[in-house]
C-alpha positions as CSV (number, residue, x, y, z in Angstrom):
1,M,-80.6,-180.8,-0.6
2,A,-81.7,-178.2,-3.1
3,N,-78.4,-178.3,-5.1
4,N,-80.3,-181.6,-7.7
5,N,-82.7,-178.7,-9.1
6,Y,-79.1,-176.9,-10.6
7,Q,-78.1,-179.9,-12.3
8,N,-79.1,-178.5,-15.5
9,V,-78.2,-175.0,-15.2
10,P,-74.8,-174.2,-17.2
11,S,-71.7,-173.4,-14.9
12,T,-70.3,-170.7,-17.1
13,T,-71.6,-167.6,-18.6
14,V,-74.0,-168.1,-21.8
15,A,-74.7,-165.3,-24.2
16,R,-78.4,-164.3,-24.0
17,D,-81.3,-163.4,-26.6
18,L,-82.7,-160.5,-24.9
19,R,-85.9,-160.6,-26.6
20,K,-86.4,-163.7,-24.8
21,L,-85.4,-161.9,-21.7
22,E,-88.2,-159.4,-21.5
23,K,-90.9,-161.8,-22.9
24,G,-92.3,-162.3,-19.6
25,T,-92.5,-158.0,-18.8
26,D,-92.4,-156.6,-22.3
27,N,-89.5,-154.2,-20.3
28,I,-85.6,-155.7,-20.6
29,Y,-84.9,-153.6,-17.2
30,E,-87.8,-155.1,-15.0
31,S,-86.9,-158.8,-16.3
32,I,-83.3,-158.0,-15.1
33,A,-84.7,-156.8,-11.4
34,I,-86.9,-159.7,-10.7
35,I,-84.0,-162.1,-12.1
36,S,-81.4,-159.9,-9.5
37,K,-84.6,-160.4,-6.5
38,R,-84.6,-164.5,-7.3
39,A,-80.4,-164.4,-7.2
40,N,-80.3,-162.8,-4.2
41,Q,-83.0,-165.3,-3.2
42,I,-81.3,-168.3,-4.1
43,G,-77.7,-167.1,-2.9
44,A,-79.0,-166.5,0.7
45,Q,-80.8,-169.9,0.5
46,L,-77.6,-171.9,-0.8
47,K,-75.7,-170.4,2.1
48,E,-78.0,-170.5,4.6
49,E,-77.5,-174.8,3.7
50,L,-73.9,-174.5,3.9
51,H,-73.6,-173.1,6.9
52,A,-76.4,-175.5,8.5
53,K,-74.1,-178.6,7.5
54,L,-70.5,-176.7,8.2
55,D,-72.2,-176.3,11.6
56,E,-72.8,-180.3,12.1
57,F,-68.5,-179.8,12.3
58,N,-68.3,-177.0,15.0
59,N,-66.8,-178.3,18.3
60,D,-66.3,-175.0,20.8
61,S,-63.9,-177.2,22.1
62,D,-61.3,-177.2,20.1
63,T,-58.1,-176.3,20.9
64,L,-54.7,-175.7,18.2
65,E,-53.3,-179.3,18.6
66,E,-57.0,-180.6,18.1
67,V,-57.9,-178.5,15.0
68,F,-57.6,-180.9,11.8
69,E,-58.7,-180.7,8.2
70,N,-61.9,-182.6,7.9
71,R,-62.3,-184.1,5.0
72,E,-66.1,-184.1,4.7
73,Q,-66.1,-180.5,5.4
74,I,-63.6,-180.1,2.6
75,E,-65.8,-182.0,0.4
76,I,-69.1,-180.0,0.9
77,S,-67.6,-176.8,0.7
78,M,-66.0,-178.4,-2.8
79,Q,-69.7,-179.3,-3.7
80,Y,-71.4,-175.7,-3.4
81,E,-68.4,-174.0,-5.1
82,R,-68.9,-176.2,-8.1
83,L,-72.3,-175.3,-8.1
84,P,-73.9,-172.4,-10.7
85,K,-73.5,-168.8,-9.4
86,P,-77.0,-168.0,-8.3
87,S,-77.7,-165.7,-11.2
88,L,-77.3,-168.1,-13.7
89,I,-79.6,-170.3,-11.7
90,A,-82.6,-167.4,-11.8
91,T,-81.9,-166.7,-15.3
92,E,-82.9,-170.0,-16.2
93,E,-85.7,-170.1,-13.7
94,F,-87.1,-167.2,-15.2
95,L,-86.8,-168.1,-19.2
96,A,-88.6,-171.8,-18.0
97,E,-91.5,-169.6,-16.3
98,K,-90.5,-170.7,-13.0
99,I,-90.9,-167.5,-11.3
100,H,-93.8,-166.1,-10.1
101,F,-93.6,-162.3,-10.1
102,R,-96.2,-159.4,-10.4
103,N,-96.3,-155.7,-10.9
104,P,-98.9,-154.0,-8.7
105,E,-98.3,-150.8,-10.7
106,K,-98.7,-152.1,-14.1
107,E,-101.9,-154.0,-12.4
108,K,-103.1,-150.8,-11.7
109,R,-102.7,-148.8,-14.8
110,L,-104.6,-151.6,-16.4
111,A,-107.2,-151.3,-13.9
112,E,-107.9,-147.9,-14.6
113,E,-107.7,-148.3,-18.4
114,N,-110.3,-151.0,-18.4
């Protein structure tokens, strides 16, 4: 389960130094775009994991009388609700330099200058 990777990430909003965010790209907007794309990837991954776990409880033959609250299902959902938001996870990954990114336009410009 990928949730173990997110234990050191704060679960609430944290004030950030903008100079640290732009350190890797020299452009705050580019940094935010990178963080945003990574947050979307993390969100999709977490959603996929959650649906895979909840599908284990899916039973097509349920009738209204047979439907009951499944304690395990509720615990799994609560566990995912307690995780930090994908944007916070992505920001921590960016600041820890765990995100690989490249800008082909910037690389091309640098190649032309040299």
